[in-house]
C-alpha positions in Angstrom: -6.6 33.5 -2.4 -9.6 33.8 -4.7 -10.1 31.4 -7.6 -11.1 34.2 -9.9 -7.7 35.1 -11.2 -7.1 34.6 -14.9 -3.3 34.4 -14.6 -1.6 31.8 -12.5 1.7 31.3 -10.9 2.8 27.7 -11.1 3.8 26.7 -7.4 5.3 23.4 -6.4 3.3 21.2 -4.2 4.6 21.2 -0.7 5.8 17.9 0.6 3.0 15.7 2.1 2.5 16.2 5.7 4.8 19.3 5.9 3.3 22.8 6.4 5.3 25.3 4.4 6.8 28.4 6.0 4.4 31.5 6.1 6.2 34.5 4.4 3.5 37.0 3.5 5.9 39.4 1.7 7.2 36.6 -0.5 3.6 35.5 -1.1 2.7 39.1 -2.1 5.6 39.3 -4.5 4.6 36.1 -6.1 1.2 37.1 -6.7 2.6 40.2 -8.2 4.3 38.1 -10.8 1.2 36.5 -11.8 -0.5 39.9 -12.0 2.2 41.3 -14.2 1.2 38.7 -17.0 -1.8 41.0 -17.6 0.4 43.6 -19.0 1.0 43.9 -22.7 4.7 44.1 -22.1 4.7 40.7 -20.5 4.4 38.9 -23.8 2.5 36.0 -22.3 -1.0 34.9 -22.8 -2.8 35.8 -19.5 -4.3 32.1 -19.3 -0.9 30.5 -19.6 0.8 29.1 -16.4 3.9 31.0 -15.5 6.6 30.0 -13.2 7.8 32.3 -10.2 11.5 32.3 -9.2 12.3 29.3 -6.9 13.2 31.7 -4.1 9.5 32.8 -4.0 8.1 29.3 -4.4 9.8 27.8 -1.3 7.8 30.2 1.0 4.5 30.0 -0.6 1.6 29.3 1.9 -0.7 26.3 1.3 -3.9 27.3 2.9 -6.2 24.3 2.2 -4.2 21.2 3.4 -4.5 17.9 2.0 -4.7 16.3 5.3 -5.2 17.6 8.8 -5.9 15.5 12.0 -9.0 16.2 13.9 -8.3 16.3 17.7 -11.6 17.9 18.9 -12.5 15.3 21.5 -10.9 13.9 24.7 -7.3 13.7 23.2 -5.9 16.5 25.4 -7.7 15.2 28.6 -6.2 11.7 28.1 -2.7 12.8 27.3 -2.7 14.8 30.3 -3.9 11.8 32.4 -0.9 9.9 31.2 1.6 12.7 32.0 0.1 13.3 35.4 0.1 9.5 36.2 3.8 9.1 34.9 2.5 6.3 32.6 3.9 7.3 29.3 5.8 4.2 28.0 4.5 1.1 26.4 3.2 0.0 29.9 0.0 1.7 30.5 -3.8 1.3 30.8 -4.4 3.2 27.6 -2.5 0.8 25.6 -4.6 -2.2 26.5 -7.8 -0.2 26.4 -7.1 0.9 22.9 -6.4 -2.6 21.8 -9.6 -3.9 23.3 -11.8 -1.1 22.0 -10.4 -1.2 18.6 -10.7 -5.1 18.3 -14.5 -4.5 19.3 -14.8 -1.6 16.8 -13.7 -3.9 13.9 -15.3 -7.1 15.4 -11.9 -8.8 15.6 -11.1 -11.5 18.4 -7.8 -9.7 19.2 -5.8 -6.6 18.4 -2.1 -5.8 19.1 -0.9 -2.2 19.0 2.4 -1.3 17.3 4.7 1.8 17.0 3.5 2.1 13.2 1.8 0.4 10.6 4.8 -0.9 8.8 5.7 -2.7 12.1 2.2 -4.3 12.1 2.9 -5.6 8.6 6.4 -7.0 9.5 4.8 -8.9 12.6 1.8 -10.1 10.5 4.1 -11.8 7.9 6.3 -13.3 10.8 3.3 -14.5 12.7 1.6 -16.1 9.8 4.5 -18.0 8.5 5.8 -16.1 5.6 9.5 -16.7 5.5 12.8 -16.0 3.5 12.7 -17.1 -0.1 8.8 -17.2 -0.3 7.1 -15.2 -3.1 4.1 -13.0 -2.2 1.5 -11.5 -4.6 1.4 -7.6 -3.9 0.1 -4.7 -5.9 2.5 -2.4 -7.5 0.2 0.5 -6.8 0.5 1.0 -3.1 2.9 2.9 -0.6 6.3 1.4 -0.6 6.0 0.3 3.0 3.8 -2.7 2.1 6.5 -4.0 -0.2 9.4 -3.4 2.1 7.7 -5.3 4.9 7.8 -8.4 2.6 11.5 -8.0 2.2 11.9 -7.6 5.9 11.4 -11.3 6.4 13.3 -12.3 3.3 10.6 -12.8 1.2 9.9 -11.2 -2.4 7.0 -9.4 -3.9 5.4 -10.5 -7.2 3.8 -7.4 -8.7 0.3 -7.7 -10.1 -2.1 -5.1 -11.5 -4.9 -3.3 -9.8 -8.5 -3.0 -10.7 -9.8 0.2 -12.2 -12.8 0.1 -10.1 -11.2 -0.4 -6.6 -7.6 0.5 -7.3 -6.7 -2.6 -5.2 -5.3 -6.0 -6.2 -7.0 -7.4 -9.3 -8.1 -11.1 -9.1 -8.0 -11.5 -12.7 -4.5 -10.4 -12.9 -3.4 -12.9 -10.1 -5.1 -15.6 -12.0 -3.6 -14.7 -15.2 -0.2 -14.7 -13.6 -0.7 -18.3 -12.1 -1.9 -19.5 -15.4 1.0 -18.1 -17.4 3.9 -18.3 -14.8 3.1 -20.8 -12.1 2.9 -24.6 -11.6 1.8 -26.8 -8.8 4.3 -29.0 -6.9 2.7 -31.1 -4.2 0.8 -28.7 -2.2 2.8 -25.5 -3.2 2.1 -22.9 -6.0 5.7 -22.5 -7.5 6.5 -19.4 -9.5 8.4 -20.7 -12.6 10.2 -17.1 -13.1 11.8 -17.5 -9.7 11.6 -21.2 -8.8 10.3 -19.9 -5.4 6.9 -20.9 -3.8 4.3 -18.3 -3.7 2.8 -18.6 -0.2 0.9 -15.4 0.5 -0.9 -12.4 -1.0 -1.1 -9.0 0.4 -4.3 -7.2 -0.6 -4.0 -3.4 0.1 -7.1 -1.4 0.6 -5.6 1.8 -1.0 -7.2 5.2 -0.3 -9.8 3.7 2.0 -11.6 1.5 -0.6 -11.8 -2.4 -0.1 -10.4 -5.0 -2.5 -12.6 -7.5 -4.0 -12.0 -9.7 -1.1 -14.4 -12.7 -1.9 -12.6 -13.4 -5.1 -9.1 -12.9 -3.7 -10.0 -15.2 -0.8 -11.3 -18.0 -3.3 -7.8 -17.9 -5.0 -6.2 -18.0 -1.6 -8.2 -21.0 -0.8 -7.6 -22.6 -4.1 -3.8 -22.2 -3.9 -3.2 -22.4 -0.1 -2.1 -18.8 0.3 -1.9 -16.7 3.5 -3.7 -13.5 3.2 -2.5 -10.4 5.0 -4.6 -7.4 4.6 -3.0 -3.9 4.4 -5.7 -1.8 5.7 -3.3 1.2 6.7 -5.7 3.7 5.0 -9.0 1.8 5.7 -10.1 2.3 9.3 -13.8 2.2 9.1 -14.0 1.0 5.6 -16.6 -1.9 5.1 -16.5 -4.6 2.6 -20.1 -6.1 2.5 -20.6 -4.9 6.0 -17.3 -6.4 7.3 -14.4 -4.3 8.3 -11.6 -4.2 5.9 -8.6 -5.9 7.6 -10.6 -8.6 9.3 -11.3 -10.9 6.2 -7.9 -12.4 5.8 -5.6 -14.2 8.2 -4.2 -10.9 9.6 -5.0 -7.2 8.9 -2.8 -4.1 9.6 -3.7 -0.6 10.3 -1.8 2.7 10.4 -2.5 5.7 12.8 0.1 8.1 11.1 -0.6 11.7 11.4 -2.3 11.9 8.0 -4.7 8.9 8.6 -8.4 9.3 9.4 -7.8 7.8 12.9 -4.4 9.2 14.2 -2.2 8.7 17.2 0.5 10.7 15.7 2.3 7.6 14.7 1.2 4.0 15.5 -0.3 0.9 14.1 -2.6 -1.9 15.0 -2.6 -5.7 14.1 -5.7 -7.9 14.1 -5.9 -11.7 13.7 -8.5 -14.3 13.3 -6.6 -16.4 15.7 -6.1 -15.3 19.3 -2.8 -17.4 19.5 -1.3 -15.6 16.6 -2.2 -12.3 18.4 -0.4 -13.4 21.5 2.6 -14.4 19.4 2.7 -11.0 17.7 2.4 -9.2 21.0 5.3 -11.4 22.4 7.5 -10.4 19.4 6.5 -6.8 19.8 8.1 -6.7 23.3 11.5 -8.1 22.4 10.2 -11.7 22.9 10.7 -11.2 26.6 9.8 -14.1 28.7 8.0 -12.0 31.5 10.3 -12.7 34.4 12.6 -10.3 36.2 15.7 -11.7 34.8 15.5 -10.2 31.4 15.0 -13.5 29.5 14.2 -13.6 25.9 13.3 -16.8 24.1 13.6 -15.6 20.4 14.6 -12.6 18.3 12.1 -9.9 19.0 11.3 -6.3 18.2 10.7 -3.0 20.0 7.3 -2.5 18.3 4.9 -1.6 21.0 2.8 1.6 21.0 3.3 4.0 24.0 0.6 5.0 26.4 0.5 8.4 25.1 -0.1 7.4 21.5 -2.7 5.0 22.7 -4.5 7.8 24.8 -4.9 9.7 21.5 -6.1 6.6 19.8 -8.9 6.0 22.5 -10.0 9.5 22.2 -10.0 9.2 18.3 -12.0 6.0 18.3 -14.7 7.6 20.3 -15.4 10.0 17.3 -14.4 7.8 14.4 -17.9 7.3 13.1 -18.5 11.2 13.0 -15.2 11.6 11.3 -16.1 9.2 8.5 -19.5 10.7 8.3 -18.0 14.1 7.6 -15.5 12.8 5.0 -18.3 11.0 3.2 -20.4 14.2 3.4 -17.4 16.1 1.8 -17.2 13.4 -0.8 -20.8 13.6 -1.7 -20.5 17.2 -2.3 -17.7 16.6 -4.9 -19.8 13.8 -6.4 -22.6 16.3 -6.9 -20.3 19.0 -8.3 -18.2 16.7 -10.6 -20.9 14.4 -12.1 -21.3 16.2 -15.3 -18.0 17.6 -15.5 -16.4 16.4 -18.8 -12.6 15.6 -18.3 -12.4 14.8 -14.5 -13.6 11.6 -12.9 -14.1 11.4 -9.3 -13.1 8.0 -7.7 -16.3 6.6 -6.1 -17.0 3.6 -4.0 -18.6 0.4 -5.3 -22.0 -0.6 -4.4 -20.5 -3.4 -2.1 -18.2 -1.1 -0.2 -18.6 1.6 2.4 -15.3 3.8 1.8 -13.9 5.9 4.4 -12.7 8.3 1.6 -9.2 8.8 3.3 -8.3 10.9 0.2 -10.4 12.4 -2.5 -9.1 11.2 -6.0 -9.7 12.6 -9.2 -8.6 11.4 -12.6 -7.7 13.8 -15.3 -9.0 12.4 -18.6 -7.5 14.8 -21.0 -5.5 17.4 -19.2 -2.0 16.9 -17.6 -2.1 15.9 -14.0 1.1 17.8 -13.4 -0.5 21.0 -14.7 -3.4 20.4 -12.5 -1.3 19.9 -9.3 0.5 23.2 -10.2 -2.7 25.0 -10.8 -4.3 24.0 -7.3 -1.1 24.8 -5.5 -1.1 28.4 -7.0 -4.5 28.7 -5.4 -3.4 27.5 -2.0 -5.0 24.2 -2.2 -2.7 21.3 -1.5 -2.9 18.2 -3.7 -0.3 15.3 -4.6 0.2 12.6 -7.0 -0.4 9.0 -6.1 2.6 6.9 -5.3 5.3 6.0 -7.8 4.7 2.4 -8.9 6.7 0.0 -6.9 8.2 -1.8 -9.8 9.9 1.4 -10.9 11.8 1.9 -7.7 15.5 0.8 -8.4 15.5 -1.9 -5.5 12.3 -3.5 -7.0 12.8 -3.1 -10.8 14.1 -6.5 -11.3 11.1 -8.1 -9.3 8.8 -10.6 -11.4 5.5 -9.1 -12.3 2.7 -9.4 -14.5 1.5 -6.8 -16.9 0.4 -3.6 -15.0 -1.5 -1.4 -17.6 -4.3 -0.3 -15.3 -1.9 0.7 -12.4 0.4 2.8 -14.9 -2.7 4.7 -16.4 -4.1 5.3 -13.1 -0.7 6.5 -11.6 -0.2 9.0 -14.5 -3.5 10.6 -14.4 -4.7 10.6 -10.8 -4.4 13.3 -8.3 -5.4 13.2 -4.4 -7.3 16.4 -3.3 -8.3 17.4 0.2 -11.2 15.3 1.8 -10.3 15.7 5.6 -12.8 16.1 8.3 -11.4 19.5 9.3 -12.4 21.1 6.1 -14.9 23.9 6.2 -17.8 24.1 3.7 -16.1 27.0 2.3 -12.9 25.0 1.8 -14.9 22.4 -0.1 -16.5 25.1 -2.1 -13.1 26.5 -3.2 -11.6 23.0 -4.1 -14.8 22.5 -6.3 -14.5 25.8 -7.9 -10.8 25.4 -8.6 -11.3 21.9 -10.0 -14.2 22.9 -12.2 -12.4 25.9 -13.6 -9.3 23.9 -14.3 -11.2 21.4 -16.4 -13.4 23.9 -18.2 -10.2 25.7 -19.5 -8.3 22.4 -19.8 -5.2 24.1 -18.7 -5.5 26.8 -16.0 -8.2 28.6 -14.4 
């Protein structure tokens, strides 16, 4: 669908990760509704966004997807090897190979594969000693899985604001919360709002950009806090030449289908301490004692990755640097195209970070982000808002938090645009054209 149309039909954004049904006849009829707005009888301004009937919109085809996995290497070969050998469960050579090669890639002492990134977070919290009725500093601007994992162990989040320049945990916001709401009792930092000890923090490297880890680690050292990095979106992201996820006491990665490195679904957990890794591995296999009598020595979990997922992961890891390079090249084109565009701001890495640019992020400085999303969808470009802030979810609305003005402003004005490695140069050009024309007209193309 060309970007030169003057009248647009507002089309709702497809659910993230779900490819809409293709229905060419309905698509043609939908386009006809937009075209009819050029008629004097229409009574509408031809540059005004119009809404097609819901029955048409449900079947509209999204042509440039927000995220598509790149499976162009040895994925098929390795999966066929699993199928032909019969090793398809969590016991198989690709599981241990993926763990070993991933640990080497991020330069971690040990890695433990899991069924998904949320399971990795749960195991990290358990293994590092975060327990029931502890408080944990966490960002309100992150996917809800980060926060849910804290509750899985009976602990509670304490929401703090993010940085404008990283979108991650703000060291200043944490220090302000400690100053205003905490006290020291013995060796513990106690939250006066809850009378619970704050024992940990969870920096989340959102959208593939690292948090300000030196400052966060200094706070952790000052107050004896465990640091669990959520690097779900940050495979290959570097903080001062160190891989995100390997700076704190534990780091967690996700290999969901929309991630840069995917196994369809899966996760990885890395530790500073090899003994912690072995504890996590033990818990991930139902805490089985290893004998043939099905003995178990504590409550465990069925959290192990299977051999087929790991086989895909091994193949993905072989190409991860090329995939990052492609995403960074796409982002560089966006940066060149948008640098003088008044009204749209492209989120860009800090000098001390090498982002993997998991998603492209644009901030609408004057126009409505909802109008932008509808406009892009009308041109067959899938975009999405960023997450609803966690303190606004009903199960977390009573959780203690500090002021969150930066997170609130970012959430309202920021939209994810395609930046995946499978995009063609023409795809990138079309995204640039549509974004630029939206901003130039401040409402629609």
